[in-house]
N, C-alpha and C positions, 0 to 999 in steps of 0.2 A: 441567187441563182442555184447554188448547190441544194439549198433547202427545197426549192421548187421542184427540182429534178427528183429529189428523194420522195417528196410527198405526192406529186402528181405526174408520174411517168406516163408517156403515151407512145404509140407507134411501136416500132420494133424494140425500142429500149424498154417499153413497158413489160415485154416478155423477158428480155435478158437482164435489164436493170443496169443503171449506171454503176451501181455497186459492184456488179460482176466485172464490168469493164476495168475499173480501177483495181479490183482484186487480182484480175489476170495480169494487168500491167505490173503490179507489185510482185507477183509470184514469178513472172518471167524475168524481171530485172534481178530478183533475188537469185534465181537459178544461174544467171550469168555471173553475178558477184560471188556467189558461194561455190562456184564450179570447182575450185581447188578442194574444198571439203567433200563434195560429192564424188570427185575422182578418188580421194583417199578412201571413201567408203567402198567404192567398187573394187579397189585394190585389196582392201582388208577382207572383203567378202569372199575372195578367192582362197583365203586361208581356212583350214579346217575349223579353227576355233571360232571363226565368225561367218561360216558358210550359211548360218541361219539368218544372217542380216537382212536379205531381201524380204523375208516374211514379216519383219518387225513393223515397217510402215503400214502394211496391210492390216495386221492385227491391231495396231494403234488406231487406224481408221475405223475399224469395227467397234472398238471400245468407245471411241468418240460418238459414233452414231447411237450406241446403246445409252450412253449418258445423256445424249441430247433428248431422248424420249422423256426424261424425267423433268424437263423444264418446258413450260408452255411457250407457244409462239408469241413473240413480242416484236412485231415489225416496226414499231414506232421509233422515232428518234431517241437517242440516248446521249447523256452528257458525260458518261464515264468511259469513253473510248480512248482518251488521251493517255491513260495508264499503259495501254497496249502499245501506243506509239513510242512511249518512253522505253519500254522493253525492247521494241524493235530497233531503236537507235543504239541501245546498249549492245544488242547482238551485232549490229553493224560495226561498232567500235571494236568489239572482241574479235570479229572476223578480220578486221583490218590489221590488228596486231599479228594474227596468224599469217596473213598474206605477206606482211612486211618482213616477218621473221622466217618466212618460207616453211612454216610448220603447218601443214595442211590439216592435221588432226584438230588443231585449234579452230580452224574454219568449220570443220565438221561439227564440233561441239556448239559453235555459235549458231549453226543452222537450226538446232533444236530450240535454242532461245528465240530465234526468229519465228519459228512455228507458234510458240506460245504467245508471242507478241501479236502476230496477225490474227490469232483467234480472239484475243482480247479486243483488238480493233474491230473485228467483225461482229462480235456479240456483246461488247461492253464488259466492264469489270464485273458487274453484278452477276451476270450469267457465265461469262467466260472463265472466271476464276475456278469454277467447278470442273473444268476440263483438264486439270493438271494431271490426273492419272494417265490418260492416253499420251499426253505430251512427255511425261516422265518416262513412260515405257519406251520411247524412242531411244533412250540412253543405251538400251541393250543392243542396238544395231551398230554402236560406235566401237572402234578399237580402243582398248585401254591405253593410257599413256605408258610408254615403255618402262619407266621407273616402277610404276605400280604393277604392270603386268609381270615383270620378271620377279619382283618381290613376292607377289601373290602366288605365281605358278611354282616358284621354288619352294615356298613353305608348304603348299598343298601337295607337291610331288613328294617331299620328304615324309610328310605325315602319312600319305597314302602308301608309300613304300614300307615305312616302319610297321604300319598296321598289317599290310599284306605279308610281310616277313613274320610277324607275330602269329598270324593265322597258320602259316606254313609250319612254324615251330610247334604249334599246338597239335598239328597232324603228324608230328615227328618226321617232317621232311627236312633234310639237311640243307640249311641255307644260311648265308651270312651277308649282312648289309655293311658295306664299307663306303661311307659317304654317298656317292651317286652311283654305286655299283651294287647290284643284287647278285651275289655269287651262288649259283645253284649247283656248283660242282662241275657238271658237264656243260654249263652255259652261264655266261655272265651278261646281265642286262644293265644298261645304263638307266638311271632314274628317268630321264626324259623319254627314253624308249618305252620303259615299263609303264609309265604314267600317261601315255598318249590318250587314254580314256578320259582324262580331265578336259579334253577339248570339248566335251559335251557339257561342261559346267555352265557356259554362257547361255546356250539355248534352254537349259533346264532352269537357270535363274529367270529367264524371260517367261517361261511357262509358269513358274511358281508365282511370279508377279501377277500374271493374268488370273491365275487360280485364286490368289488372295483378293484381287479386285472383285471377281464374280462371287466370291464366297459371302454368304449372308450371316455367318456366325458372328460371335463376339470379336471385338477388335484384337484381343490377345491371340485368338485363333489365327487371324490374318497374319499377325506378326510372326507366329511360329511357322506357318506355312511359307512365309517369305524367306526367313533366314535358314530354314532347314534344307534348302536346295544344295548349298555347298557341302554340309556334312553328309548328306545322302549320296552325292556324287563321289566324294572321297571314299566313303564306305564301299560303294559298289566297285570302284576301281581297285580297292584293296582286295575285294573278293575275286576280281578278275586276275590280279597278280597271283593270288593263292591258288586258284584253279589252274592257271598256267604252270605254276611250280609243280603241282601234283601230276599234271600231264607229262612234264619233262621227266619226272622221276619214274613214272610207271610205263610210259609208252615211247619216250625218247624225244629228242629235240625236234625231229621232223614234224611231230604232231602240233608243235607250238605255233608254227606259221599259219596253218589253216584255222586253228582256234583263235589266234589273234585277229585275223581278218574278220572272222565271224563275230567275235565278242566285242571288237572295237566299234562295230556298227550300231545298229538301232537297238541291239539287245541291252546295252547299258542304258541308253536313253529311255527305252520303254520300261525297264526295270525301275529306274528312278521315278518315273511318272507313276507307276503302280504303287511304289512305296509312299509317294506323296499323297495319293488318293487314300491309301490305308491309314496314313497319319491323320488325315482329315476325318475319316470315318471313326477313328479311335477318339478323337476329341469330341465329336458329336455324341458318341456313346457316353462319354463322361459328363456331358453337359446336362444339367437338370431339365432344360427345355428340349426334350427329345425331338429330333427331326431326321429324316433320311438324307443321304448324301445328295440325291437328285434334287430334293427340295432346298438343300442348303446352297446349291449352285444356281445362280441366275443365268440360265442358258436360253432364255426366251429371245428368239431372233425375229419375232413378228414386228412389222412396222418399220424395219430399217430403211426400206425403200421410201417410205413417207418422210423419213428424216432427211434423206438426201434431197428431196424436193424443197425442204425448208431453207436450203441455201439460196433460194430465190429471194429471200427476205433480206439478204445482205444489202445494205444501203450505202449510197455514195456520201458518206459523212466527211466532214473536213479532216478528221483523223485518217480515214482511209485514203483520201486524195493526197494528203501530206505523206503518208507512208509510201504510196506509189511514186510520187515525185522524188522523194529522198532516195528510194532504192534505184530509180531510173538514173538519177544524177550520179549516184555512187558507182553503178555499173558502167556508165559511159565514161566517167572520169578515170576509172581504173583501166579501162580499155585504151584510153588515149595516153596514159602515162607510159613512159619508156620502161621496159622491163629492167628490174633491179638485179644486177649481177652480184653473186656472192663475192665478198672481199676476201682475196687469198692472201694470207699473211706469209711473209718471207721467213723461211726457216731452213736449217740444215738437217739432213737425214740423220737418224739415230746411228747409222753406220759410222758416222764420224765422232760419235761420243767418245771422250777421252778414256783411255784404259787406266789412267791414274787420276785419282781425285784426292788431294791432300796426301796423306801417307798411305792411302788405300790403293792396292793394286788389283786389277781385274784378274780373276782366276779362269784360265781357259777361254775358249771362244764364246760368243753370245749364244744363249740357249734358243733353240728353234722349237716353237710350239707345235703341237700335233695339228693335223688338218682340222680335226673336230673343234679343237679349242680356237684355232685361228678363224674358222668359219663363224663360231659363236661370238668371238671378240669383235670382228668386223672393223678392226682398226686400219687406218691408212699407213701407219708406221708404228712399230713397237720395238722395245729394247729390254732384254732380260739377261742380266749378267750377275756374277758373284764377285764380290770384293773381299779382299783379305789383307791383313797386315801382320807382321811377325809377332807382335806382342798381344794380339787380340785373342780372346778366349774362343771366339766363334766367328764365322764369316757373316757377311751381310748381303742379302739379296736385293738387287735394285731392279725394279720393273716399271716401265712407263709405256702407255699406249696413247697415241695421238690420233685425233680425228679432224679432218679438214672441214667436215660438215656434219654436225651432230643432229641436225634436224631430221635425219632419216634413221635415227637409232641412237648412236652415241655410247657414252661410257656405261659400263656395267659395274655396279658397286661390288667391292669384295664381300660385303654382307650377303651377297647372293652367291658369288663364286666359291668362297671358302667352304661353306657348309656342303656345297655340291661336291667338293673335292675331299670330303671326309673330315674336315676340320670343324671343331666346335668352338664357337666364340664364347670364351669363358668370361670375358670382361671387355667392355668397350666404352670409351668416353670421348667426347669432343673437347679439345683444349686449344687455347690460343697461345701460340709460341712466338708472337711478334717480338717480344723483348729478347728472346733467346737468339733469333736469327738477325735481329737488328734491321728489319725492313721498314719502309715507310707505310706500306699497306698492311692491313690485318692479315695474319697468317694463322689460319685455323686448320687443324689436322684431326684425324681420328687416331686414337691410340688404343690398341687392343692387345689382348693376350688370347691366343688360340691354342687349342690342344687336340691331339689325336692320340688316344691311348695315354701313354706316359710322356709323350713328346710334347713340349710346350715351346711356343714361339711368341715373340713380341712383334707387333706390326704397327707401322706408321703408314697412313695413306691420306691423300687429299686430292681434290679436283682442281685443275688449273683452268680458269675461265677468264681469258683476256687479261692476264696478269693477276687476277684474284686467286687467293688460296682459300678454297671453300671445303668445309668438312661434310656438309649435309648435301646429299645428292639431289634432293628436291630443290634446294637453293641454287645449285648449279644449273638446273633446268630453267629456273626463273631468270637467272642471269643470261642464259642462252636466248630466251625470248627477248629480253631487254636489249641485248647486244644486236640481235637480228633486226630489231626495229630501229635502233639508233645509228648503228654503224654498218650493218650488213655482215658483221663477223659472226661466224658460226663454228669456228674451230675450238678445240679444247682438248684436254688430256687428263689422265689420271697418273699419279705417281705413288709408288708403293715401296717401302723399305721393310725388310723382314730379317730377323736374326733369331737363332736358336737360343733358348734359355737353358744353359747346361746344368746338369744336376748339382754342380758344386758352386753355383753362383746365384745371386738374388735377382729379383726382377729389376731392381735399381741398377745392377751391373749391366744387364742387357739394354736397359733404357739409356744408360750413359753411352754405350757403344753406338746406338742409333743416333743419339744427339750429336755425337762427334762426326759421323759421316754425313749427317743431315746438313751441318754447317758447311761441309766441303762440297756437297752435291748441289745445293740450292743456287750458288752463283753460276753454275754451269748450265742450268736449265733454260734460261731465256734464249739461248742460241738454237735450241731444239723445240722449245714450246714458247712461241711468241707471246709477249705481253701486250699491254695496251698500245 
């Protein structure tokens, strides 16, 4: 029956095609099923970093039509569509994990995988496999996972600030960089504020990807164009910081605000694009096969309308019908299932945390974080205190932040926060201290030495994830997904111990101090950070 409809359509369906019917069913059902991810995209696109997002599907569509011109019309039946169906099912499973764990970004990522699967179902593996560039380009419309975003942005911000300060020092402008603060004397800028121009990194990355796809030069040229977007953006933002510093020195602080609004806009973006074109022109000049930049870019847009008409050749194959039925069943099943509530773990507030742990006594009241840090931390509860005891060479700082739902952000690693506060991580390792604390479950921590000038500190920190002690932040996120799927639990915390390494003691002395209080603190934590 299916074969007959595909080979000999008639009447109204001869124009529309049964293939279009099943394709529309699959697409609409997918829209309902992936609605969490689509909603996450709309939310992310309201942020300056991802405001370019709505343009990405349009540009990917144009790239797809351009590539479609390179392959002849093949309306006949194909035996290689089931690969696409397999990819589609994988996207369905991936999205289900995201929906169960209530992490809508995962559903958004799965949507791209679904797009690749439906293209393979529609065109078959032999033709559809060539359309990976426009599908991959859709990645640029997605928000980065929080762990990656904060690590990437922190590193790029610090590099941009250091380079900008170096430019100012070359021009004899008095400036000092202290961690995340650029001190211009009459004005102090936080790194996040000074480096807001990096918000254009993501659209520039997208542009460089399209530029590389359309570029007809050698493959290594394409690679250079693709990876140069980040250095170019960091460089231009450093120039922006330097120009702002010069304005402050010569004309006063009031000039900076107008300059910032002007230079944060399209100036950075257009300058980066011009540098990208200049880099392509330079590589073409050095290439033995001389060609102009216009010739090197495939900007031909003729015939795109004809490629749209080729969609009428989409056929009602068994794979397409199966894809539509599976997506329809998944969407209906999910709608009929009762909404899964987040499991709230019972705990006591950190305000009840004991002032005495072992022989250690709390010094003074708990520390209150500044509004900026609190806003960045986004914790539901936190505790920051100093412990001391009479025979100790130095005090020990205890800090913990607890989140009842990490799916909307969650823990920020000290690897991100400490450099922003001016501390340099001199040494860091992940160690298993299970034997030391005598627990049944593995106990992994990060042990680090940080320094600022001549001041050195030893730091222990780990992530609490449903009773697990995890050192690696990426592993903590994976456990978050697993717990969300299996139990509905999404709470978690970070615990950090710090102590000063005094000039007259060794690193081993400071480590022994942390080990001592660690064994006293750990038994107190389950009351405030619920386990399994």
